C-alpha positions in Angstrom: 8.2 7.0 -34.7 8.8 9.6 -37.5 12.4 10.5 -38.3 13.5 13.7 -36.6 16.8 15.4 -37.8 17.4 16.5 -34.2 17.2 13.0 -32.7 20.5 11.2 -32.4 21.9 7.8 -31.6 25.0 7.6 -29.3 27.5 5.4 -31.0 30.5 5.0 -28.6 30.1 8.7 -27.6 29.6 10.1 -31.1 26.0 11.3 -31.6 24.9 10.3 -35.1 21.7 11.9 -36.5 18.8 9.5 -37.1 18.1 10.3 -40.7 17.3 9.2 -44.2 18.5 11.1 -47.3 15.3 13.2 -47.9 15.2 14.2 -44.2 18.8 15.4 -44.4 18.2 17.5 -47.6 15.0 19.0 -46.1 16.9 20.0 -43.0 19.7 21.7 -44.9 17.0 23.5 -47.0 15.4 24.7 -43.8 18.7 26.2 -42.6 18.9 28.2 -45.9 15.3 29.3 -45.8 15.4 30.3 -42.1 18.9 31.8 -42.0 20.4 29.3 -39.7 24.1 28.4 -39.9 25.5 24.9 -39.2 28.0 22.3 -40.4 27.5 18.7 -41.4 29.7 15.8 -40.5 29.4 12.7 -42.7 30.3 9.9 -40.3 31.5 6.3 -40.6 33.1 3.8 -38.2 36.6 5.2 -38.9 35.5 8.6 -37.6 33.9 7.1 -34.5 37.2 5.4 -33.7 39.2 8.5 -34.2 36.9 10.2 -31.7 37.8 7.5 -29.1 41.3 9.1 -28.9 40.4 12.8 -29.6 37.9 14.4 -27.3 37.8 17.6 -29.2 37.0 15.7 -32.4 34.1 14.0 -30.6 32.8 17.3 -29.4 32.9 18.8 -32.8 30.9 16.0 -34.3 28.3 16.2 -31.5 28.0 20.0 -31.9 27.1 19.7 -35.7 23.9 20.6 -37.2 23.8 17.1 -38.6 26.2 14.1 -38.3 24.9 11.8 -40.9 25.2 7.9 -41.0 27.6 7.6 -43.8 28.4 3.9 -43.4 26.1 1.0 -42.9 27.4 0.2 -39.4 26.0 3.6 -38.3 22.6 2.7 -39.7 22.7 -0.7 -38.0 23.6 1.0 -34.7 20.6 3.3 -35.1 18.3 0.4 -35.8 19.7 -1.5 -32.9 18.9 1.4 -30.7 15.3 1.4 -32.0 15.3 3.9 -35.0 14.0 1.4 -37.5 13.4 3.9 -40.4 17.0 5.3 -40.3 18.9 4.7 -43.5 22.3 5.6 -45.0 23.2 9.2 -45.8 26.3 8.6 -47.9 28.5 11.5 -48.8 28.3 11.2 -52.6 24.6 10.6 -52.4 24.1 13.6 -50.2 25.8 16.0 -52.6 23.8 14.6 -55.5 20.5 14.9 -53.6 21.3 18.4 -52.4 22.3 19.3 -56.0 19.0 18.2 -57.4 17.2 20.4 -54.9 19.6 23.3 -55.5 18.9 23.1 -59.2 15.3 24.0 -58.4 16.0 26.5 -55.7 19.0 28.3 -57.3 21.2 27.7 -54.2 24.8 28.9 -54.5 27.7 26.5 -54.0 31.3 27.1 -53.0 33.9 24.3 -53.2 36.7 24.3 -50.6 39.3 21.6 -50.8 40.6 18.9 -53.1 43.9 18.8 -54.9 44.7 21.3 -57.5 42.0 21.5 -60.2 39.6 19.0 -58.5 37.2 21.6 -57.0 36.8 23.2 -60.4 36.2 19.9 -62.1 33.6 19.0 -59.5 31.9 22.3 -60.0 31.6 21.7 -63.7 30.2 18.2 -63.1 27.6 19.6 -60.6 26.6 22.2 -63.1 26.2 19.6 -65.8 23.9 17.6 -63.6 21.9 20.5 -62.3 22.1 23.6 -64.6 20.1 25.7 -62.0 22.9 25.4 -59.5 24.9 28.6 -59.1 28.6 27.8 -58.6 30.2 30.9 -57.0 33.7 29.9 -56.2 36.4 27.4 -55.4 39.5 27.3 -53.2 42.3 24.7 -53.1 44.1 25.1 -49.7 47.8 24.3 -49.4 49.0 21.1 -47.7 49.8 23.0 -44.5 48.0 25.2 -42.0 46.7 28.5 -43.5 48.5 31.6 -42.4 46.3 34.2 -40.6 46.3 36.3 -43.7 45.3 33.3 -45.9 42.6 32.3 -43.5 41.2 35.8 -43.4 41.3 36.1 -47.2 39.4 32.8 -47.9 36.7 33.7 -45.3 36.3 37.0 -47.1 36.2 35.2 -50.5 33.5 32.8 -49.4 31.4 35.5 -47.8 31.7 37.8 -50.8 30.6 34.9 -53.0 27.2 34.8 -51.3 27.4 31.0 -51.0 24.5 29.1 -49.4 26.5 25.9 -49.1 30.2 25.2 -48.8 31.3 21.7 -49.9 34.4 20.9 -47.9 36.6 18.2 -49.5 39.4 17.6 -47.0 40.4 14.4 -45.2 38.8 13.6 -41.9 39.3 14.9 -39.2 40.9 17.9 -40.9 37.7 19.0 -42.6 35.7 18.8 -39.3 38.3 20.9 -37.5 38.3 23.5 -40.3 34.4 23.7 -40.3 34.4 24.1 -36.5 37.1 26.8 -36.7 35.4 29.0 -39.4 31.7 28.3 -38.8 31.2 31.4 -36.7 32.7 33.7 -39.4 31.0 32.4 -42.5 27.6 33.5 -43.7 26.8 30.3 -45.7 23.9 28.3 -44.1 25.7 25.0 -44.4 29.3 23.7 -44.4 29.2 20.1 -45.5 32.3 17.9 -45.1 32.2 15.3 -47.9 35.9 14.2 -48.0 36.4 11.5 -50.6 33.2 12.4 -52.5 35.3 15.0 -54.4 37.4 12.3 -56.0 34.5 9.9 -56.4 32.2 12.3 -58.2 35.0 13.4 -60.5 35.9 9.8 -61.3 39.3 9.7 -59.6 38.2 7.1 -57.1 35.9 4.3 -58.1 32.7 3.9 -56.1 31.5 0.5 -55.0 28.5 -1.0 -56.8 25.2 -0.3 -55.0 24.8 -3.9 -53.8 28.1 -3.8 -52.1 27.3 -0.4 -50.5 24.0 -1.9 -49.1 25.8 -5.0 -47.9 28.0 -3.2 -45.4 31.2 -4.5 -47.2 32.1 -1.2 -49.0 35.1 -1.0 -46.7 36.5 -4.2 -48.3 35.9 -2.8 -51.8 37.7 0.4 -50.9 40.5 -1.5 -49.2 41.1 -3.5 -52.4 41.1 -0.3 -54.4 43.5 1.5 -52.1 45.3 -1.0 -49.9 48.4 1.0 -49.1 46.4 4.0 -47.9 43.5 2.3 -46.2 44.7 -1.0 -44.7 45.4 0.5 -41.3 42.0 2.2 -41.1 40.1 -1.0 -41.8 42.3 -3.9 -40.6 43.0 -2.3 -37.2 40.0 -0.1 -36.6 37.0 -2.3 -37.6 37.7 -5.2 -35.2 38.2 -2.8 -32.3 35.0 -0.9 -33.3 33.0 -4.2 -33.2 34.5 -5.2 -29.9 33.6 -1.8 -28.3 30.1 -2.0 -29.6 29.6 -5.4 -28.1 30.3 -3.8 -24.7 28.4 -0.5 -25.3 25.0 -0.8 -27.0 24.0 2.3 -29.0 21.2 4.4 -27.4 18.8 7.0 -28.7 19.1 10.6 -27.6 15.9 12.7 -27.8 16.3 16.4 -28.6 15.8 18.9 -25.9 12.4 20.5 -25.8 
């Protein structure tokens, strides 16, 4: 059964796209070529657990253009449901793969989020990796809700930039709520929430070695790197996630005809 970017697997109510990395990049490229407008959620077990307590957050993920399997547990759930070719679409890998394609196509990137100066640094790193990419703007939002005037101004800034893709580097679920809120007003084909990838790609946060990423124990690596910030996420959420999965087997959802 060929991978279909519109097919999903139901993981505790969150509908995760049954993808591999090339399929995700091709789908985003199709949006740009055909003038469609969507947002992308990059999903791990933590996000699935947050959705157990927040129905709106669950609905936002399920209404996305893509909700990618960011963590190996999402991939295992897809394979358990029968999607054997499904593989991980990890945030930092996604931005690098899209960047390679963008360098050939001349796609325009806007960077929204990160702490002061990080978006600019990421833009420089992306340009170094793919000189053909067009970086058309950055915006670092304050650590509070935007005022109506600020919200209007940043929407105008992004639209005036002509961006094809907006990379959104906020924490989850903040970035998903922001993408859902502004999606209808932005002209960019894709809003892609990549969260911690901002810090990973600029070297502020160390990435796990590939063998650890493939093993499914990246959570332990990250916990050891940032115990104070992440202990609650992993120590409390992961056992509950496993317990709920044992009672609710993931199932495939075929796209509507």
